[in-house]
Every structure is written in structure tokens, then in C-alpha cells.
N, C-alpha and C positions, 0 to 999 in steps of 0.2 A: 831631609828625612828619608831614611832608608826604606825602600819598598820591600814588602814581604813577598817572597817567592813561594808559590804553591809547590808542595812536594808531590811528585808524581806517585800515584798509587798503582801497585801491580794489578793486572786484570784479575777479576774474580773468576774462579772456576765455575763453569756452567754445566757441570755433570747433571744429567737428568736422572732422577731416582726412578728405578724400575716401577712399573705399574703392576698391581696384583688384584685379581678378581677371583671369586670362588662361587661355586654352585653346590648346594647341599640338599640332597633328596632323601626323604625319609617317609616310608609308607607303612602304616600300621594296618592297612586294609587295601583292597582293590575293589573295583566296581564289579559286582556279580554279573552285570549285563555283558561285560567284556570277557568274563572268565567262566562261562558255562554255569553260572549260579554259585560259583565259589567266591568267597569274599576274602580269603587269605588272611585271617586275623593274626596279628603280631602285637607285641607290647612295647618294645623299646626303640623302634626305628625312628620315631619322631624325636625322642630324646637324643639319639645318635646324631641326627641332622643338626639339631639346635646346639648340642655340645661342640660339634665340629665347627659350626659357624662362630661360636664364642671363641674357640681357639684361633680361628682365622683373624678375628678382630684384633686379638692381642698381638698379632704379627703385622698389623697394618694392611690386612687384606679386606677388600670390600665384598661382603658376602650377600648372596641371594639364597633364600631358603624356600623349598617347595615341600610342603607336608601333605601326605595322603591325597586328598581330593585335588590339591593343586599340583600334584606330581604327575601331570599328564604328559603324553608323548609330545604334544605341541609345545608345552611349557619348557620341557627339558631340552628339546631340540632348539628352541628359540634362545634359551639361556646359553647354550654352548656356542651357537652361531654368533650371538652378540659378543661373547667374549673373544671368539676367534677374530672378529672384525676389529675389536678395540685394541688388542694386544699386539705388540711388535717385539723384535729381537731384544732379549734381556728381561722381558716381562715374565710374569708367573701366573699360572691358572691352576686352581685346586678344585677338583671335582670329587665329591663323596656321594656314595649311594648306600643306603641301608634298606633292605627289603628282600622280597623273595627273588630267587633265580628260577628261570624256567627254560624250556626248550621248544623249538618249532622245527618242522621238517626242513631239511636242507635240500634245496632244489638245484643248486649250482655245483654240487660235488666238491665243495672245498672243506668239508668236515669228514674226518675218518669215521665218525660214528653216525654220519648222515643226519645230524641234528645241529641246528644253530642254537647257541646259548643266548639267553635273554636276561634283561632286567624287567621285572614285572611292574610296570608303571600303572597308574590308576586306571586308565581307560584302554590299555593295550600294552603289549610287550615291545621293548626296544631291543632289536636283534644285534648281536655282537658285530656283524658286518656294518650296520649303521653306526655303531659307536666308533669303530675304527675309522670309518670314512669321516666322521665329524672331527675326530682327533687330528686327522691328516690335514684338515683345513687351516690349522693354526700356522702362523708364519714361522719361517726359519729363525731359530734362536729363542723361541718361546719355550719356557720350561713348563711342562704339564704333569701334574701329579694326580693320579686317580687312586682313590681308596674305595674298594668295593666290599662291603660287608654283606655278602649274599652267597648262596650256593651257586654252583656252576661258575664260580669266579676264578678258579685256579688257572685255567687257560681256556681251551675251547673244546675239549672232548671229555666225555664221561663214558668210559667203556664198561664200567661195572656199577651196579646199583649201590648207593651209599648204605652204610650200616644203619640200623635203627637208632634213634636218639636215646639218650639216657632217660629213665622214667621221669615223667613230669616236665620235660623240657621241650621247647618248640624249635623246630628247624626252619631255616629260611629257604625252603624249597617247595615249589609248586608240586603237588603230588603228580606222579607219572600219569595216572588215569585222568586227572584234570588237564594236564598239558596235552594229552592226546585228544580230549574232547574239545578243548579250546582251539587247537590247530584245525581240527575237522570242521568246526563251525565257522572259522574265519580264514580258511585256507587261501582263498583268493587274495585276501588282504596281505597276509604274510608272505605269500609267494611273490606278489607284486613288489613288496618292499625289497626283496632280494634282487629281483630283476632290475629295479631302479638303481640299486647300488652298483650292480654290474655294468649298467649303462654309463654311470658316472665314472667308473674306474676302468673302462675298457682300454684307455690309452696308457694306463699305468705300466711302467717298465721296472723290472726288478733285476738287479745284478745277481746272476745265478750263483756266483761264489758266495755272495753275502747271504742269499736265501738258504744255502746249504749249511751255513754256520748257525742258523737259528732253529729253534724247536718250538713246538706247542703254539701258544697264542702269538708269539712274536713272528714265527714263520707264517702263520695263517694271515696275520694282519699285513705283513709285508708283501706276501703274494697277492693279496687282495688289492691294495691301494698303491703299491710301489714304495719308493723311498719316503720315509717320513721326514718332513722338514723340521718340525719341532722335536725337542728332546722329551720323550714321554716315559714316565715311570709309573707302573701300576703295582700296587700292593693290595692283595686280595685276602678275603677271609679264610680261604681253605683251599686244599688241593681238590682235584676233580673227583677223587673217590671218597671224598669226605663231605661233611655238611657244616655250614655255619650256624651257630646257635644263637637264638634270641635270648633275651634276659628280661629282668623286671625294669631296669633303668637303662642299661646299655646292652647291645649285642656283645657277645664274648670277644670278638675281634676289636670292635671299637672301644670297649671297656679296657682291654689290655693295652691298646694303643695310647689311650689317655693316661693310663697308669704309668706307662713307659715314658711318655712325654713329660709327665710330672710338672705340669705348669711351666714348661720351658727349661727346666733344670737339666734335661737330657742333653748331653754334649757331643754325641757321636754323629756319624753320617747316616745316610739312608740305609746302607748295608747293615750297619750295626743296629739301627733302629728296627729294621725288619727282623733281624736275628733275635733281638731282645723281646720283641712282641711274640715271636714264634716260641721262644723258650718259656714264656709265661702262660702258654695255652697247653691244654692236654694233647697227647699224641693223636687223638681223634680229630683235631682241628689244627692244621699246620699252614699258616698263611704263605702265600706264594708271592714271588716278585719277578717281574720281567720288564724289559726296557725296549723302546723303539726309537729309532733315529740315528743320526750321525754318531759314530762311536766316540769321538773325542768330546762332543757336546754332551753326550749321555754320561760319559765318565766324569766330567766336570760337575754335572748335575748331581750324580749319585754321591760325590765326595762332599757335598754341602751338608750343613746341619739341616734337618727337616724343617720345612715351612719357611726357609730363608727367602726373603723377597730380594 
């Protein structure tokens, strides 16, 4: 009786699928105790966060959502640090913020307008220096997309006051007098945050030629923390001399982003995605885009369809 000979099977490919995480922050108010009695009422920021989390799920991204009272400094920093620890080369992190933008006094001389830009979290502001430091903690090869629907999100300076909003509309900007009062009341806290960032980045080295090729927020971030290991892409709600508008269900920027995405039917790359969003908004609100990281890695990232894992 002839024996059966087993047919050798080719080895199966063991490619590991990239891992993807996201953090979505939406604040319809802030704590008056942390903002000189101001509660910063907005209407659509929680909708923005939830809608972006829903989009993330459709792309196989595991989301974490922090709404208003849960959008604290500790929770946001913890969420970013956990993601930075969990992700490796080839992975993807999506960070979205919808809420007020603010400013605090700049004590380290890295801002031309002598003010650091902030995200107004529930119990205190997150300074742009802190955000860039946290982004720099991600491993080489990680793709990081930041979508910021707030004022002061264009880059890092605001040389001129923004124009008044259209009648009956809300802007995502902490009033200048409130910002001044908050900084005065909590000066030691915000100054110490900047000192702590400087201590952590004291050994950062920057290629002078690379730094000269950058402008605005990219130049500021690179000068602060040195070379970025991850590929970082930030699309923001407006330019520095403009304001991001709130809405009834979505902020103007997030609403136009979702409309452009069209449930995933959008087929372009990040550059065309940004251009399409910008074209759909009025001239008074022009979303900004800038990148950080290795030029080849960033170019490959920007060439992808948005939210590709």
C-alpha cells in the first residue's frame, strides 16, 4: 500500500498589523476656579470629540474620549504618555482637541510675541511647550496626527488681535482680559511648567541648517526639543490672526473636516485634505498645516490617505 506523502506548505507571512490609538478632547466649559471665575461656555466641543472618536473607530483606531470635566491636565498628559509608551515604529496616534485656546506669559524667550499658546483644559492650561515635549516622546517611525479646533492653533504667535466674530457666533478664544487675570493668579504654576520643560529639553540638539528651513510652530518646536523622532502632522482650526468658530453641533473646522471626509469617501492625501477643508471655510478662518520630524518619514506620512493605520 502506497504511503501518502505530506505536501510541504509555504511559511505564512507574519507581518504585524500597525497598532493605532487616539485621544479625543472636547471641552464645553472650564472650571471657574482655574480661570479667574470664567467658565468659558461653548456648545459643540463635546460633539466634536465624540464624532472624531466615531471616525477613529471606523478606521480600526482604539479611542479614548475626555469630555469637559474629564479633560484635565493630568488626564490629557496621562493619555498621551500611555500612547507614547505603547506605540512603536509604523504605529499611528491621533490626537484631537476642541475647545478654547489661550495664552500665558513666556518666560524663556522662545516666543516672538512673549506669550506661550495654550489649550484650555478643564483645570488649567496645557502650554504649547508641553505639547511639543510630549509629542517628542513618541518613538521613531510612529505617525502622529494632531487636529486642533481652537484659537491660537495656527502656529505659536499672535501679533495682532483677532477680528470680532460674526454676530451671534462664539469664538474658541479665551478673552485677553481673562487670560491676563488667569496668568497673574497662577503665574508661579505656569512659569514652573515652562522651567520644567526647559530642564527636560536642555540637552536637545538642533541642526542649525534644518532649523533655518523651518518657520512658525515647526521652528519653535524644533528649537525647543531638538529633532523629532516621530513623524508629526498638525492641522489646526485657523491662522494666528484669526479665530476658530464654535457651532451648534460641530465647530466650524471639525464640521468641515467631517464633511470633507464624507464617511471615508475622500480619496486624497493629507495635503489635499487640508486644502479641501480650507476651501470649505470662509476667508476669516483658514486652517493651518505644519509638520515635524524626519523629512522622508514626514513626506511618506503626508502622502497617505487621512487616518490610514
